[in-house]
C-alpha positions as CSV (number, residue, x, y, z in Angstrom):
1,X,-19.1,-14.7,-12.5
2,X,-21.1,-11.6,-11.5
3,X,-20.8,-9.8,-8.2
4,X,-24.2,-11.3,-7.1
5,X,-23.0,-14.8,-7.9
6,X,-19.9,-14.2,-5.9
7,X,-21.9,-13.0,-2.9
8,X,-24.1,-16.1,-3.1
9,X,-21.0,-18.5,-3.3
10,X,-19.2,-16.8,-0.4
11,X,-22.4,-16.8,1.7
12,X,-22.8,-20.5,1.1
13,X,-19.2,-21.3,2.0
14,X,-19.3,-19.2,5.2
15,X,-22.5,-20.0,7.1
16,X,-21.7,-17.5,9.8
17,X,-22.5,-14.5,7.5
18,X,-25.7,-13.8,5.7
19,X,-25.9,-12.8,2.1
20,X,-26.4,-9.2,2.9
21,X,-23.4,-9.2,5.3
22,X,-21.3,-10.9,2.6
23,X,-22.4,-8.3,0.1
24,X,-21.5,-5.5,2.5
25,X,-18.0,-7.0,2.9
26,X,-17.5,-7.3,-0.9
27,X,-18.7,-3.8,-1.5
28,X,-16.3,-2.5,1.2
29,X,-13.4,-4.3,-0.3
30,X,-14.1,-3.0,-3.8
31,X,-14.7,0.6,-2.5
32,X,-11.3,0.4,-0.6
33,X,-9.5,-0.7,-3.8
34,X,-11.2,2.1,-5.8
35,X,-10.3,4.8,-3.2
36,X,-6.7,3.5,-3.0
37,X,-6.3,3.6,-6.8
38,X,-7.9,7.1,-6.9
39,X,-5.2,8.3,-4.5
40,X,-2.5,7.0,-6.8
41,X,-1.5,4.1,-4.5
42,X,-1.1,0.5,-5.3
43,X,-3.1,-2.5,-3.9
44,X,-1.3,-5.9,-3.7
45,X,-3.1,-9.1,-2.7
46,X,-0.4,-11.8,-2.3
47,X,-1.0,-14.8,-4.5
48,X,-3.8,-13.0,-6.4
49,X,-2.3,-9.9,-8.1
50,X,-1.9,-6.2,-7.8
51,X,-3.9,-3.2,-8.9
52,X,-2.3,0.1,-9.9
53,X,-2.7,3.0,-12.2
54,X,-0.8,4.0,-15.4
55,X,-0.5,7.4,-17.0
56,X,-1.5,7.5,-20.6
57,X,0.0,10.5,-22.5
58,X,-2.1,12.9,-24.5
59,X,-2.2,12.1,-28.2
60,X,-3.9,12.9,-31.5
61,X,-6.5,10.3,-32.3
62,X,-9.3,10.1,-34.8
63,X,-13.0,9.8,-34.7
64,X,-13.7,6.3,-36.1
65,X,-17.1,7.3,-37.5
66,X,-16.1,10.5,-39.4
67,X,-12.3,10.1,-39.6
68,X,-11.8,13.6,-38.1
69,X,-8.7,14.1,-36.0
70,X,-9.4,14.4,-32.3
71,X,-7.2,15.4,-29.4
72,X,-7.2,12.8,-26.6
73,X,-6.0,14.3,-23.3
74,X,-3.7,12.5,-20.9
75,X,-5.4,10.3,-18.4
76,X,-4.8,7.7,-15.6
77,X,-6.1,4.2,-16.3
78,X,-6.3,1.3,-13.8
79,X,-4.5,-2.0,-14.5
80,X,-4.3,-5.4,-12.9
81,X,-1.2,-7.6,-12.9
82,X,-1.8,-11.3,-12.2
83,X,0.1,-12.8,-9.3
84,X,2.3,-15.9,-9.6
85,X,0.0,-18.3,-7.7
86,X,-3.1,-17.3,-9.7
87,X,-1.2,-17.6,-13.0
88,X,-0.1,-21.1,-12.0
89,X,-3.7,-22.1,-11.1
90,X,-5.2,-20.8,-14.3
91,X,-2.4,-22.4,-16.4
92,X,-2.9,-25.9,-14.9
């Protein structure tokens, strides 16, 4: 499902909001999650899952095209951990 499909589905289910208002709400939610992760905090949505960041250490890698060794600096990467309720729904 794409973001635009999500906007349409939510707008159909909630007749009070227009598609543009629904899109504003979804964009606000996603921006808030991104800002929170950028500040090294964690976002938890009960029953759905949690978003966080992990620190990947620097390492020596290699260029897959040429085979040359390349230094890869340390970096923070986002991760998502599935919640218990979502895991049960997907599993059944």
